[in-house]
mmCIF file of the N, C-alpha and C atoms, coordinates in Angstrom:
data_MODEL
# 
_entry.id   MODEL 
# 
loop_
_atom_site.group_PDB 
_atom_site.id 
_atom_site.type_symbol 
_atom_site.label_atom_id 
_atom_site.label_alt_id 
_atom_site.label_comp_id 
_atom_site.label_asym_id 
_atom_site.label_entity_id 
_atom_site.label_seq_id 
_atom_site.pdbx_PDB_ins_code 
_atom_site.Cartn_x 
_atom_site.Cartn_y 
_atom_site.Cartn_z 
_atom_site.occupancy 
_atom_site.B_iso_or_equiv 
_atom_site.pdbx_formal_charge 
_atom_site.auth_seq_id 
_atom_site.auth_comp_id 
_atom_site.auth_asym_id 
_atom_site.auth_atom_id 
_atom_site.pdbx_PDB_model_num 
ATOM 1   N N  . MET A 1 1  ? 49.054  88.174  79.340  1.00 0.00 ? 1  MET A N  1 
ATOM 2   C CA . MET A 1 1  ? 49.529  88.480  80.671  1.00 0.00 ? 1  MET A CA 1 
ATOM 3   C C  . MET A 1 1  ? 50.882  88.947  80.423  1.00 0.00 ? 1  MET A C  1 
ATOM 4   N N  . GLY A 1 2  ? 51.421  90.207  81.040  1.00 0.00 ? 2  GLY A N  1 
ATOM 5   C CA . GLY A 1 2  ? 52.657  90.846  80.837  1.00 0.00 ? 2  GLY A CA 1 
ATOM 6   C C  . GLY A 1 2  ? 53.671  90.287  81.888  1.00 0.00 ? 2  GLY A C  1 
ATOM 7   N N  . ASP A 1 3  ? 54.872  90.762  81.737  1.00 0.00 ? 3  ASP A N  1 
ATOM 8   C CA . ASP A 1 3  ? 55.970  90.565  82.619  1.00 0.00 ? 3  ASP A CA 1 
ATOM 9   C C  . ASP A 1 3  ? 55.844  91.261  83.832  1.00 0.00 ? 3  ASP A C  1 
ATOM 10  N N  . SER A 1 4  ? 56.337  90.769  84.916  1.00 0.00 ? 4  SER A N  1 
ATOM 11  C CA . SER A 1 4  ? 56.295  91.574  86.179  1.00 0.00 ? 4  SER A CA 1 
ATOM 12  C C  . SER A 1 4  ? 57.489  91.272  86.976  1.00 0.00 ? 4  SER A C  1 
ATOM 13  N N  . LEU A 1 5  ? 57.867  92.025  87.849  1.00 0.00 ? 5  LEU A N  1 
ATOM 14  C CA . LEU A 1 5  ? 58.921  92.046  88.745  1.00 0.00 ? 5  LEU A CA 1 
ATOM 15  C C  . LEU A 1 5  ? 58.669  90.985  89.964  1.00 0.00 ? 5  LEU A C  1 
ATOM 16  N N  . VAL A 1 6  ? 59.475  90.006  90.310  1.00 0.00 ? 6  VAL A N  1 
ATOM 17  C CA . VAL A 1 6  ? 59.225  89.253  91.347  1.00 0.00 ? 6  VAL A CA 1 
ATOM 18  C C  . VAL A 1 6  ? 60.382  89.082  92.260  1.00 0.00 ? 6  VAL A C  1 
ATOM 19  N N  . TRP A 1 7  ? 60.072  89.255  93.543  1.00 0.00 ? 7  TRP A N  1 
ATOM 20  C CA . TRP A 1 7  ? 61.172  89.107  94.626  1.00 0.00 ? 7  TRP A CA 1 
ATOM 21  C C  . TRP A 1 7  ? 61.157  87.746  95.048  1.00 0.00 ? 7  TRP A C  1 
ATOM 22  N N  . ALA A 1 8  ? 62.503  86.961  94.657  1.00 0.00 ? 8  ALA A N  1 
ATOM 23  C CA . ALA A 1 8  ? 62.536  85.634  94.969  1.00 0.00 ? 8  ALA A CA 1 
ATOM 24  C C  . ALA A 1 8  ? 62.479  85.243  96.577  1.00 0.00 ? 8  ALA A C  1 
ATOM 25  N N  . HIS A 1 9  ? 62.841  86.246  97.297  1.00 0.00 ? 9  HIS A N  1 
ATOM 26  C CA . HIS A 1 9  ? 63.076  85.920  98.794  1.00 0.00 ? 9  HIS A CA 1 
ATOM 27  C C  . HIS A 1 9  ? 61.669  85.953  99.523  1.00 0.00 ? 9  HIS A C  1 
ATOM 28  N N  . SER A 1 10 ? 60.804  86.020  98.852  1.00 0.00 ? 10 SER A N  1 
ATOM 29  C CA . SER A 1 10 ? 59.063  86.114  99.533  1.00 0.00 ? 10 SER A CA 1 
ATOM 30  C C  . SER A 1 10 ? 58.190  85.102  99.032  1.00 0.00 ? 10 SER A C  1 
ATOM 31  N N  . GLN A 1 11 ? 57.366  84.612  99.722  1.00 0.00 ? 11 GLN A N  1 
ATOM 32  C CA . GLN A 1 11 ? 56.652  83.660  99.215  1.00 0.00 ? 11 GLN A CA 1 
ATOM 33  C C  . GLN A 1 11 ? 55.608  83.951  98.168  1.00 0.00 ? 11 GLN A C  1 
ATOM 34  N N  . ASP A 1 12 ? 55.092  85.340  98.077  1.00 0.00 ? 12 ASP A N  1 
ATOM 35  C CA . ASP A 1 12 ? 54.176  85.911  97.250  1.00 0.00 ? 12 ASP A CA 1 
ATOM 36  C C  . ASP A 1 12 ? 54.847  86.811  96.011  1.00 0.00 ? 12 ASP A C  1 
ATOM 37  N N  . GLY A 1 13 ? 56.253  86.829  96.164  1.00 0.00 ? 13 GLY A N  1 
ATOM 38  C CA . GLY A 1 13 ? 56.967  87.613  95.135  1.00 0.00 ? 13 GLY A CA 1 
ATOM 39  C C  . GLY A 1 13 ? 56.919  89.169  95.271  1.00 0.00 ? 13 GLY A C  1 
ATOM 40  N N  . GLN A 1 14 ? 56.326  89.630  96.451  1.00 0.00 ? 14 GLN A N  1 
ATOM 41  C CA . GLN A 1 14 ? 56.359  90.939  96.630  1.00 0.00 ? 14 GLN A CA 1 
ATOM 42  C C  . GLN A 1 14 ? 57.325  91.414  97.616  1.00 0.00 ? 14 GLN A C  1 
ATOM 43  N N  . VAL A 1 15 ? 57.972  92.740  97.515  1.00 0.00 ? 15 VAL A N  1 
ATOM 44  C CA . VAL A 1 15 ? 58.967  93.199  98.483  1.00 0.00 ? 15 VAL A CA 1 
ATOM 45  C C  . VAL A 1 15 ? 58.164  93.795  99.727  1.00 0.00 ? 15 VAL A C  1 
ATOM 46  N N  . SER A 1 16 ? 58.547  93.488  100.693 1.00 0.00 ? 16 SER A N  1 
ATOM 47  C CA . SER A 1 16 ? 57.944  94.012  101.802 1.00 0.00 ? 16 SER A CA 1 
ATOM 48  C C  . SER A 1 16 ? 58.996  94.217  102.984 1.00 0.00 ? 16 SER A C  1 
ATOM 49  N N  . CYS A 1 17 ? 58.943  95.055  103.936 1.00 0.00 ? 17 CYS A N  1 
ATOM 50  C CA . CYS A 1 17 ? 59.933  95.359  104.993 1.00 0.00 ? 17 CYS A CA 1 
ATOM 51  C C  . CYS A 1 17 ? 60.384  94.063  105.907 1.00 0.00 ? 17 CYS A C  1 
ATOM 52  N N  . LYS A 1 18 ? 59.190  93.382  105.945 1.00 0.00 ? 18 LYS A N  1 
ATOM 53  C CA . LYS A 1 18 ? 59.404  92.140  106.821 1.00 0.00 ? 18 LYS A CA 1 
ATOM 54  C C  . LYS A 1 18 ? 60.285  91.201  106.014 1.00 0.00 ? 18 LYS A C  1 
ATOM 55  N N  . ALA A 1 19 ? 60.084  90.926  104.779 1.00 0.00 ? 19 ALA A N  1 
ATOM 56  C CA . ALA A 1 19 ? 60.703  90.058  104.109 1.00 0.00 ? 19 ALA A CA 1 
ATOM 57  C C  . ALA A 1 19 ? 62.015  90.324  103.871 1.00 0.00 ? 19 ALA A C  1 
ATOM 58  N N  . THR A 1 20 ? 62.230  91.744  103.506 1.00 0.00 ? 20 THR A N  1 
ATOM 59  C CA . THR A 1 20 ? 63.729  92.248  103.445 1.00 0.00 ? 20 THR A CA 1 
ATOM 60  C C  . THR A 1 20 ? 64.443  91.857  104.803 1.00 0.00 ? 20 THR A C  1 
ATOM 61  N N  . TYR A 1 21 ? 63.914  92.416  105.806 1.00 0.00 ? 21 TYR A N  1 
ATOM 62  C CA . TYR A 1 21 ? 64.620  92.288  107.112 1.00 0.00 ? 21 TYR A CA 1 
ATOM 63  C C  . TYR A 1 21 ? 64.943  90.884  107.352 1.00 0.00 ? 21 TYR A C  1 
ATOM 64  N N  . SER A 1 22 ? 63.931  89.840  107.298 1.00 0.00 ? 22 SER A N  1 
ATOM 65  C CA . SER A 1 22 ? 64.272  88.496  107.333 1.00 0.00 ? 22 SER A CA 1 
ATOM 66  C C  . SER A 1 22 ? 65.392  88.166  106.456 1.00 0.00 ? 22 SER A C  1 
ATOM 67  N N  . ARG A 1 23 ? 65.387  88.554  105.357 1.00 0.00 ? 23 ARG A N  1 
ATOM 68  C CA . ARG A 1 23 ? 66.599  88.150  104.264 1.00 0.00 ? 23 ARG A CA 1 
ATOM 69  C C  . ARG A 1 23 ? 67.811  88.619  104.849 1.00 0.00 ? 23 ARG A C  1 
ATOM 70  N N  . LEU A 1 24 ? 67.883  89.790  105.314 1.00 0.00 ? 24 LEU A N  1 
ATOM 71  C CA . LEU A 1 24 ? 69.182  90.415  105.722 1.00 0.00 ? 24 LEU A CA 1 
ATOM 72  C C  . LEU A 1 24 ? 69.710  89.747  107.201 1.00 0.00 ? 24 LEU A C  1 
ATOM 73  N N  . ILE A 1 25 ? 68.736  89.553  107.784 1.00 0.00 ? 25 ILE A N  1 
ATOM 74  C CA . ILE A 1 25 ? 69.262  88.794  109.122 1.00 0.00 ? 25 ILE A CA 1 
ATOM 75  C C  . ILE A 1 25 ? 69.804  87.357  108.832 1.00 0.00 ? 25 ILE A C  1 
ATOM 76  N N  . ARG A 1 26 ? 69.223  86.645  108.060 1.00 0.00 ? 26 ARG A N  1 
ATOM 77  C CA . ARG A 1 26 ? 69.899  85.346  107.649 1.00 0.00 ? 26 ARG A CA 1 
ATOM 78  C C  . ARG A 1 26 ? 71.087  85.419  107.025 1.00 0.00 ? 26 ARG A C  1 
ATOM 79  N N  . VAL A 1 27 ? 71.302  86.490  106.121 1.00 0.00 ? 27 VAL A N  1 
ATOM 80  C CA . VAL A 1 27 ? 72.662  86.711  105.406 1.00 0.00 ? 27 VAL A CA 1 
ATOM 81  C C  . VAL A 1 27 ? 73.645  87.240  106.086 1.00 0.00 ? 27 VAL A C  1 
ATOM 82  N N  . SER A 1 28 ? 73.427  88.032  107.043 1.00 0.00 ? 28 SER A N  1 
ATOM 83  C CA . SER A 1 28 ? 74.625  88.648  107.807 1.00 0.00 ? 28 SER A CA 1 
ATOM 84  C C  . SER A 1 28 ? 75.231  87.804  108.665 1.00 0.00 ? 28 SER A C  1 
ATOM 85  N N  . PRO A 1 29 ? 76.503  87.984  108.696 1.00 0.00 ? 29 PRO A N  1 
ATOM 86  C CA . PRO A 1 29 ? 77.362  87.153  109.723 1.00 0.00 ? 29 PRO A CA 1 
ATOM 87  C C  . PRO A 1 29 ? 77.135  87.583  110.960 1.00 0.00 ? 29 PRO A C  1 
ATOM 88  N N  . HIS A 1 30 ? 77.159  86.977  112.048 1.00 0.00 ? 30 HIS A N  1 
ATOM 89  C CA . HIS A 1 30 ? 77.044  87.339  113.442 1.00 0.00 ? 30 HIS A CA 1 
ATOM 90  C C  . HIS A 1 30 ? 78.257  87.704  114.049 1.00 0.00 ? 30 HIS A C  1 
ATOM 91  N N  . VAL A 1 31 ? 78.690  89.058  114.263 1.00 0.00 ? 31 VAL A N  1 
ATOM 92  C CA . VAL A 1 31 ? 79.999  89.329  114.897 1.00 0.00 ? 31 VAL A CA 1 
ATOM 93  C C  . VAL A 1 31 ? 79.667  89.633  116.429 1.00 0.00 ? 31 VAL A C  1 
ATOM 94  N N  . SER A 1 32 ? 80.360  88.968  117.244 1.00 0.00 ? 32 SER A N  1 
ATOM 95  C CA . SER A 1 32 ? 80.039  88.968  118.722 1.00 0.00 ? 32 SER A CA 1 
ATOM 96  C C  . SER A 1 32 ? 81.141  90.017  119.319 1.00 0.00 ? 32 SER A C  1 
ATOM 97  N N  . TRP A 1 33 ? 82.162  90.321  118.552 1.00 0.00 ? 33 TRP A N  1 
ATOM 98  C CA . TRP A 1 33 ? 83.508  90.920  119.309 1.00 0.00 ? 33 TRP A CA 1 
ATOM 99  C C  . TRP A 1 33 ? 83.537  92.392  118.811 1.00 0.00 ? 33 TRP A C  1 
ATOM 100 N N  . TRP A 1 34 ? 82.479  92.958  118.283 1.00 0.00 ? 34 TRP A N  1 
ATOM 101 C CA . TRP A 1 34 ? 82.499  94.320  117.870 1.00 0.00 ? 34 TRP A CA 1 
ATOM 102 C C  . TRP A 1 34 ? 82.588  95.313  118.953 1.00 0.00 ? 34 TRP A C  1 
ATOM 103 N N  . ARG A 1 35 ? 82.078  94.951  120.110 1.00 0.00 ? 35 ARG A N  1 
ATOM 104 C CA . ARG A 1 35 ? 81.899  95.642  121.227 1.00 0.00 ? 35 ARG A CA 1 
ATOM 105 C C  . ARG A 1 35 ? 83.473  95.937  121.805 1.00 0.00 ? 35 ARG A C  1 
ATOM 106 N N  . ASP A 1 36 ? 84.320  94.905  121.690 1.00 0.00 ? 36 ASP A N  1 
ATOM 107 C CA . ASP A 1 36 ? 85.536  94.962  122.113 1.00 0.00 ? 36 ASP A CA 1 
ATOM 108 C C  . ASP A 1 36 ? 86.405  95.975  121.148 1.00 0.00 ? 36 ASP A C  1 
ATOM 109 N N  . VAL A 1 37 ? 86.203  95.996  119.864 1.00 0.00 ? 37 VAL A N  1 
ATOM 110 C CA . VAL A 1 37 ? 86.801  96.693  119.011 1.00 0.00 ? 37 VAL A CA 1 
ATOM 111 C C  . VAL A 1 37 ? 86.322  97.997  119.164 1.00 0.00 ? 37 VAL A C  1 
ATOM 112 N N  . TRP A 1 38 ? 85.151  98.518  119.092 1.00 0.00 ? 38 TRP A N  1 
ATOM 113 C CA . TRP A 1 38 ? 84.665  99.757  119.346 1.00 0.00 ? 38 TRP A CA 1 
ATOM 114 C C  . TRP A 1 38 ? 84.463  100.389 120.692 1.00 0.00 ? 38 TRP A C  1 
ATOM 115 N N  . SER A 1 39 ? 85.503  100.027 121.540 1.00 0.00 ? 39 SER A N  1 
ATOM 116 C CA . SER A 1 39 ? 85.372  100.456 122.928 1.00 0.00 ? 39 SER A CA 1 
ATOM 117 C C  . SER A 1 39 ? 85.675  101.860 123.130 1.00 0.00 ? 39 SER A C  1 
ATOM 118 N N  . ARG A 1 40 ? 85.377  102.585 124.094 1.00 0.00 ? 40 ARG A N  1 
ATOM 119 C CA . ARG A 1 40 ? 85.702  103.960 124.364 1.00 0.00 ? 40 ARG A CA 1 
ATOM 120 C C  . ARG A 1 40 ? 87.284  104.026 124.893 1.00 0.00 ? 40 ARG A C  1 
ATOM 121 N N  . SER A 1 41 ? 87.807  102.970 125.310 1.00 0.00 ? 41 SER A N  1 
ATOM 122 C CA . SER A 1 41 ? 89.164  102.950 125.691 1.00 0.00 ? 41 SER A CA 1 
ATOM 123 C C  . SER A 1 41 ? 90.240  102.726 124.706 1.00 0.00 ? 41 SER A C  1 
ATOM 124 N N  . ILE A 1 42 ? 89.639  102.484 123.288 1.00 0.00 ? 42 ILE A N  1 
ATOM 125 C CA . ILE A 1 42 ? 90.364  102.259 122.170 1.00 0.00 ? 42 ILE A CA 1 
ATOM 126 C C  . ILE A 1 42 ? 90.371  103.362 121.327 1.00 0.00 ? 42 ILE A C  1 
ATOM 127 N N  . PRO A 1 43 ? 91.456  104.156 120.772 1.00 0.00 ? 43 PRO A N  1 
ATOM 128 C CA . PRO A 1 43 ? 91.308  105.254 119.936 1.00 0.00 ? 43 PRO A CA 1 
ATOM 129 C C  . PRO A 1 43 ? 90.564  104.785 118.704 1.00 0.00 ? 43 PRO A C  1 
ATOM 130 N N  . PRO A 1 44 ? 89.612  105.682 118.220 1.00 0.00 ? 44 PRO A N  1 
ATOM 131 C CA . PRO A 1 44 ? 89.022  105.431 116.818 1.00 0.00 ? 44 PRO A CA 1 
ATOM 132 C C  . PRO A 1 44 ? 89.754  104.902 115.737 1.00 0.00 ? 44 PRO A C  1 
ATOM 133 N N  . SER A 1 45 ? 90.989  105.576 115.599 1.00 0.00 ? 45 SER A N  1 
ATOM 134 C CA . SER A 1 45 ? 91.805  105.201 114.390 1.00 0.00 ? 45 SER A CA 1 
ATOM 135 C C  . SER A 1 45 ? 92.225  103.659 114.643 1.00 0.00 ? 45 SER A C  1 
ATOM 136 N N  . ARG A 1 46 ? 92.467  103.195 115.702 1.00 0.00 ? 46 ARG A N  1 
ATOM 137 C CA . ARG A 1 46 ? 92.996  101.921 116.118 1.00 0.00 ? 46 ARG A CA 1 
ATOM 138 C C  . ARG A 1 46 ? 91.678  100.903 115.649 1.00 0.00 ? 46 ARG A C  1 
ATOM 139 N N  . SER A 1 47 ? 90.505  101.473 116.119 1.00 0.00 ? 47 SER A N  1 
ATOM 140 C CA . SER A 1 47 ? 89.348  100.382 116.022 1.00 0.00 ? 47 SER A CA 1 
ATOM 141 C C  . SER A 1 47 ? 89.111  100.338 114.543 1.00 0.00 ? 47 SER A C  1 
ATOM 142 N N  . THR A 1 48 ? 89.144  101.510 113.688 1.00 0.00 ? 48 THR A N  1 
ATOM 143 C CA . THR A 1 48 ? 89.005  101.385 112.391 1.00 0.00 ? 48 THR A CA 1 
ATOM 144 C C  . THR A 1 48 ? 89.945  100.447 111.642 1.00 0.00 ? 48 THR A C  1 
ATOM 145 N N  . LEU A 1 49 ? 91.214  100.592 112.104 1.00 0.00 ? 49 LEU A N  1 
ATOM 146 C CA . LEU A 1 49 ? 92.375  99.792  111.530 1.00 0.00 ? 49 LEU A CA 1 
ATOM 147 C C  . LEU A 1 49 ? 91.926  98.239  111.738 1.00 0.00 ? 49 LEU A C  1 
ATOM 148 N N  . THR A 1 50 ? 91.571  98.072  112.901 1.00 0.00 ? 50 THR A N  1 
ATOM 149 C CA . THR A 1 50 ? 91.116  96.598  113.240 1.00 0.00 ? 50 THR A CA 1 
ATOM 150 C C  . THR A 1 50 ? 90.013  96.064  112.458 1.00 0.00 ? 50 THR A C  1 
ATOM 151 N N  . TRP A 1 51 ? 89.036  96.914  112.459 1.00 0.00 ? 51 TRP A N  1 
ATOM 152 C CA . TRP A 1 51 ? 87.803  96.579  111.758 1.00 0.00 ? 51 TRP A CA 1 
ATOM 153 C C  . TRP A 1 51 ? 88.054  96.352  110.259 1.00 0.00 ? 51 TRP A C  1 
ATOM 154 N N  . ARG A 1 52 ? 88.698  97.279  109.541 1.00 0.00 ? 52 ARG A N  1 
ATOM 155 C CA . ARG A 1 52 ? 89.033  96.923  108.278 1.00 0.00 ? 52 ARG A CA 1 
ATOM 156 C C  . ARG A 1 52 ? 89.955  95.756  108.000 1.00 0.00 ? 52 ARG A C  1 
ATOM 157 N N  . LEU A 1 53 ? 90.878  95.538  108.775 1.00 0.00 ? 53 LEU A N  1 
ATOM 158 C CA . LEU A 1 53 ? 91.749  94.340  108.860 1.00 0.00 ? 53 LEU A CA 1 
ATOM 159 C C  . LEU A 1 53 ? 90.956  92.998  108.784 1.00 0.00 ? 53 LEU A C  1 
ATOM 160 N N  . SER A 1 54 ? 89.874  92.909  109.907 1.00 0.00 ? 54 SER A N  1 
ATOM 161 C CA . SER A 1 54 ? 89.058  91.801  109.972 1.00 0.00 ? 54 SER A CA 1 
ATOM 162 C C  . SER A 1 54 ? 88.104  91.509  108.622 1.00 0.00 ? 54 SER A C  1 
ATOM 163 N N  . LEU A 1 55 ? 87.861  92.645  108.165 1.00 0.00 ? 55 LEU A N  1 
ATOM 164 C CA . LEU A 1 55 ? 87.025  92.514  106.701 1.00 0.00 ? 55 LEU A CA 1 
ATOM 165 C C  . LEU A 1 55 ? 87.717  92.275  105.503 1.00 0.00 ? 55 LEU A C  1 
ATOM 166 N N  . ASN A 1 56 ? 88.994  92.283  105.599 1.00 0.00 ? 56 ASN A N  1 
ATOM 167 C CA . ASN A 1 56 ? 90.041  92.129  104.597 1.00 0.00 ? 56 ASN A CA 1 
ATOM 168 C C  . ASN A 1 56 ? 89.966  93.369  103.447 1.00 0.00 ? 56 ASN A C  1 
ATOM 169 N N  . LYS A 1 57 ? 89.734  94.528  104.134 1.00 0.00 ? 57 LYS A N  1 
ATOM 170 C CA . LYS A 1 57 ? 89.625  95.697  103.275 1.00 0.00 ? 57 LYS A CA 1 
ATOM 171 C C  . LYS A 1 57 ? 90.756  96.636  103.334 1.00 0.00 ? 57 LYS A C  1 
ATOM 172 N N  . LEU A 1 58 ? 91.710  96.288  103.911 1.00 0.00 ? 58 LEU A N  1 
ATOM 173 C CA . LEU A 1 58 ? 92.973  97.085  104.073 1.00 0.00 ? 58 LEU A CA 1 
ATOM 174 C C  . LEU A 1 58 ? 93.925  97.164  102.619 1.00 0.00 ? 58 LEU A C  1 
ATOM 175 N N  . PRO A 1 59 ? 94.016  98.304  102.320 1.00 0.00 ? 59 PRO A N  1 
ATOM 176 C CA . PRO A 1 59 ? 94.895  98.531  100.973 1.00 0.00 ? 59 PRO A CA 1 
ATOM 177 C C  . PRO A 1 59 ? 96.404  97.894  101.166 1.00 0.00 ? 59 PRO A C  1 
ATOM 178 N N  . THR A 1 60 ? 96.646  96.824  100.696 1.00 0.00 ? 60 THR A N  1 
ATOM 179 C CA . THR A 1 60 ? 97.928  96.280  100.630 1.00 0.00 ? 60 THR A CA 1 
ATOM 180 C C  . THR A 1 60 ? 98.763  96.682  99.539  1.00 0.00 ? 60 THR A C  1 
ATOM 181 N N  . GLU A 1 61 ? 100.192 96.483  99.621  1.00 0.00 ? 61 GLU A N  1 
ATOM 182 C CA . GLU A 1 61 ? 100.700 96.959  98.503  1.00 0.00 ? 61 GLU A CA 1 
ATOM 183 C C  . GLU A 1 61 ? 100.467 96.091  97.192  1.00 0.00 ? 61 GLU A C  1 
ATOM 184 N N  . ASP A 1 62 ? 100.049 94.914  97.250  1.00 0.00 ? 62 ASP A N  1 
ATOM 185 C CA . ASP A 1 62 ? 99.573  94.161  95.990  1.00 0.00 ? 62 ASP A CA 1 
ATOM 186 C C  . ASP A 1 62 ? 98.214  94.772  95.398  1.00 0.00 ? 62 ASP A C  1 
ATOM 187 N N  . TYR A 1 63 ? 97.336  95.140  96.238  1.00 0.00 ? 63 TYR A N  1 
ATOM 188 C CA . TYR A 1 63 ? 96.327  95.827  95.830  1.00 0.00 ? 63 TYR A CA 1 
ATOM 189 C C  . TYR A 1 63 ? 96.426  97.225  95.192  1.00 0.00 ? 63 TYR A C  1 
ATOM 190 N N  . LEU A 1 64 ? 97.301  97.821  95.825  1.00 0.00 ? 64 LEU A N  1 
ATOM 191 C CA . LEU A 1 64 ? 97.587  99.258  95.359  1.00 0.00 ? 64 LEU A CA 1 
ATOM 192 C C  . LEU A 1 64 ? 98.268  99.251  94.066  1.00 0.00 ? 64 LEU A C  1 
ATOM 193 N N  . CYS A 1 65 ? 99.222  98.102  93.690  1.00 0.00 ? 65 CYS A N  1 
ATOM 194 C CA . CYS A 1 65 ? 99.856  97.982  92.431  1.00 0.00 ? 65 CYS A CA 1 
ATOM 195 C C  . CYS A 1 65 ? 98.768  97.568  91.416  1.00 0.00 ? 65 CYS A C  1 
ATOM 196 N N  . LEU A 1 66 ? 97.743  96.756  91.915  1.00 0.00 ? 66 LEU A N  1 
ATOM 197 C CA . LEU A 1 66 ? 96.793  96.362  90.918  1.00 0.00 ? 66 LEU A CA 1 
ATOM 198 C C  . LEU A 1 66 ? 95.960  97.455  90.345  1.00 0.00 ? 66 LEU A C  1 
ATOM 199 N N  . VAL A 1 67 ? 95.619  98.490  91.339  1.00 0.00 ? 67 VAL A N  1 
ATOM 200 C CA . VAL A 1 67 ? 94.865  99.745  90.815  1.00 0.00 ? 67 VAL A CA 1 
ATOM 201 C C  . VAL A 1 67 ? 95.733  100.646 90.159  1.00 0.00 ? 67 VAL A C  1 
ATOM 202 N N  . GLY A 1 68 ? 96.910  100.483 90.079  1.00 0.00 ? 68 GLY A N  1 
ATOM 203 C CA . GLY A 1 68 ? 97.849  101.448 89.423  1.00 0.00 ? 68 GLY A CA 1 
ATOM 204 C C  . GLY A 1 68 ? 98.706  102.435 90.189  1.00 0.00 ? 68 GLY A C  1 
ATOM 205 N N  . PHE A 1 69 ? 98.670  102.173 91.527  1.00 0.00 ? 69 PHE A N  1 
ATOM 206 C CA . PHE A 1 69 ? 99.291  102.820 92.543  1.00 0.00 ? 69 PHE A CA 1 
ATOM 207 C C  . PHE A 1 69 ? 100.707 102.166 92.784  1.00 0.00 ? 69 PHE A C  1 
ATOM 208 N N  . HIS A 1 70 ? 101.904 102.454 92.240  1.00 0.00 ? 70 HIS A N  1 
ATOM 209 C CA . HIS A 1 70 ? 103.078 101.748 92.446  1.00 0.00 ? 70 HIS A CA 1 
ATOM 210 C C  . HIS A 1 70 ? 103.903 102.319 93.458  1.00 0.00 ? 70 HIS A C  1 
ATOM 211 N N  . LEU A 1 71 ? 104.435 101.484 94.480  1.00 0.00 ? 71 LEU A N  1 
ATOM 212 C CA . LEU A 1 71 ? 105.277 101.981 95.507  1.00 0.00 ? 71 LEU A CA 1 
ATOM 213 C C  . LEU A 1 71 ? 106.709 101.614 95.199  1.00 0.00 ? 71 LEU A C  1 
ATOM 214 N N  . ALA A 1 72 ? 107.489 102.213 95.691  1.00 0.00 ? 72 ALA A N  1 
ATOM 215 C CA . ALA A 1 72 ? 109.107 101.832 95.743  1.00 0.00 ? 72 ALA A CA 1 
ATOM 216 C C  . ALA A 1 72 ? 109.318 100.965 97.154  1.00 0.00 ? 72 ALA A C  1 
ATOM 217 N N  . SER A 1 73 ? 109.424 99.683  96.777  1.00 0.00 ? 73 SER A N  1 
ATOM 218 C CA . SER A 1 73 ? 109.653 98.755  98.042  1.00 0.00 ? 73 SER A CA 1 
ATOM 219 C C  . SER A 1 73 ? 110.943 98.020  97.936  1.00 0.00 ? 73 SER A C  1 
# 
């Protein structure tokens, strides 16, 4: 008997759309305030800034120095 790939998130080890969707739904955090951020009354640049800030993906000075971009502060 040879080796085979087994997907741990399904009962039979096979990858299916249903099993993948079920896994993603359980793992994804529920965000209810996104409609307030992505409103037509808010400029897209402000929505993007708020979204990145909430996900902790805003390049701060510490992160920029870590990747080699040094600022005079």
